[in-house]
N, C-alpha and C positions, 0 to 999 in steps of 0.2 A: 416569371421574372424573379421571384424570390429564390427559387431553386437554383437558378443560374448564379445569383450572387452568393449563395451559400457554397456552391461548388468552387467558385473563384476564391472565396475566403478560405476554404479548406486547403486548396492548392497553395495559396500564398503562405498559410501557416506551416504546411509541410515543408515547403522550400526554405522558409526561414529556419525551421527546426534543423534541417540537414546542413544548412550553411553555418549555423551557430555551432553545431557539434563538430563539423569538419575543421573549424578554426581552433577549437579547443585541443584537437589532436595534432595540430600542425607543428607544434614545438615538442621536441623530445625531452628537453630539460627546462625547468624554471629556475633561473640562476639569480641569486641576490648576493651582493657584496658591498663593501665600503667603496670600492672603485671598480668600474667596469669599462673596458675598452673594447670597442666593436670595430673590426676590420671587415667592412661590407664587401670589398672586392674579393677577399679570400674566404669570406664566410667563417671568420674566427672570432670567438668571444673570449676575452680574458678577464677573469674576476680576481681581484686581490683584496686581502684583508677580510677576515671572518666570512669566507665564502660559503654559501649553501646552495646546493643544486638538488632539485627534486625531479625524479623521472616520472613517467606516466603510470608506473606500477606502484609508486609510493615509496621507493628507495630514496633515502636522503644521503647526500655526500657532503661532508663538511671538510674544509681544508683552508690553508693560508692562501693558496692560489689554485685556480681552476682554469684550464684552457680547453675550450670546446670547439672542435672543428665540425661545423654543421654539415658540410658536404660528405664527410665520412661517418657522421654520427659517432664521433670518437671524443672522449673526454679524458683529460689528464689532470689528476689531482695531486698537489704537492704540498708538503709541510703539514704536520699534525692532521693527517687524513683519518677520518672516521666515516665509515659507511654503515648505515643502519637500514635494514630491510623492514618490511611491514610485518614480519614474523618475530621481530625482536632480536635477530642476530646482529652482532656488532663487530666490525672488522676495524682494527687500528694499525696504521703503518705510516711511513714517511712519504711514500709515493705509490699511486695506484692508477691504472688505466681502466676505462670502461668502454668496450666496443659494443655500442647499443645495437647495431645491426645483427651481430652474432651472439649477443647477450653473454659476453665474456668479460669478467673482471679479473685483472691481474694485479696483485699486490707485490711490491718489490721490497727488498731488504728485510729487516726485522719486522715481523707481522704477528699481531695477537688477534685471535678470533674468539669471541665469547658467543657460544650458541645458546639459543633460547632454552634449550633443554638442560642447561647448566654445565655443559662441557666447555673446556678451555683448551685452546691450541696455540702454541708458540712455534713459529717456524720462519722460514725465509722464502720469498718468491712463491707465493701461493697462487694457484690458478683456479678460478671459480666459474663453472659453467652454470649460469643462472637458470637456463631452460631445463637442464638435466638435474640441477641441484646437487652437483658433485664438486668436491674440493680435492685438489691434488697438489703435491709438492714433491720434488726430487731432492730435497734438502733435509738435513737433520731436523727432526720435529719432536716436540714434547706435547703429548695429548693427556689431559687430566680429566677423568670422568667425575660424575657427580658424587661418587663415594670417596674420592680422594686417591684412587688408583692412578698411577702414572705410567704411561707407555712412551718409550723413546724409540724412535725409528729413523732410518736414513731416507725413507720415502714412504708415502702413503696415498691412499685414496679414501675419501669419506663420502658416502652417499647419504645426504641429509634426509631425503624423503623416506628412506628405509632404515635410517639410523644404523648404517653398516660401515664399520671401519675396517680397512684391509691394507696389508703391507706385505712386501716381499723383501727379503734381505735381513739385515741386522735389526732385531727387535729385542728390546729390554723392557720387562714389565716389573714394576715395583708396586705391590699391593699395600693396602692400608696397614697391614700387620708387618710391613718391612720385609716380606718374602720377595725374593728376586727370581725371575723366570727368564 
């Protein structure tokens, strides 16, 4: 009789464990704001005023306004946008989108990116593939390395994982000794 009760207890504990963790992963973003409006019919959440959204991987998105479309797992951040990942990289812009399904972040207009390795990037319309850890832009960009060397280019791709910067086309390099290449 005791063995049967122990088996039942173990089964109940395991089921409770799985139910608990399935609920934790049900939401893609944890959103806090001064004002939140929820449209249940269209599955849209709008946060206004000091908005903070945190995804399941630990990325924080700060903005004046965030619109999240749950059905598409698509987030739009507007006004003083700052995205911080769990590696310490910080992206600042006026507008960004985050396609959670495809793990793509797009920053629009003037964008500043400070990488945890000490590199700084100023550009427009940057495309960040979160899965591949690559940044790309087809706009004029200024990349400053940790030694103070400046690279200006009209397009680039940066592989964060391999710390590899590449560009085709017009490239101008100004080193710390003011030499131009």
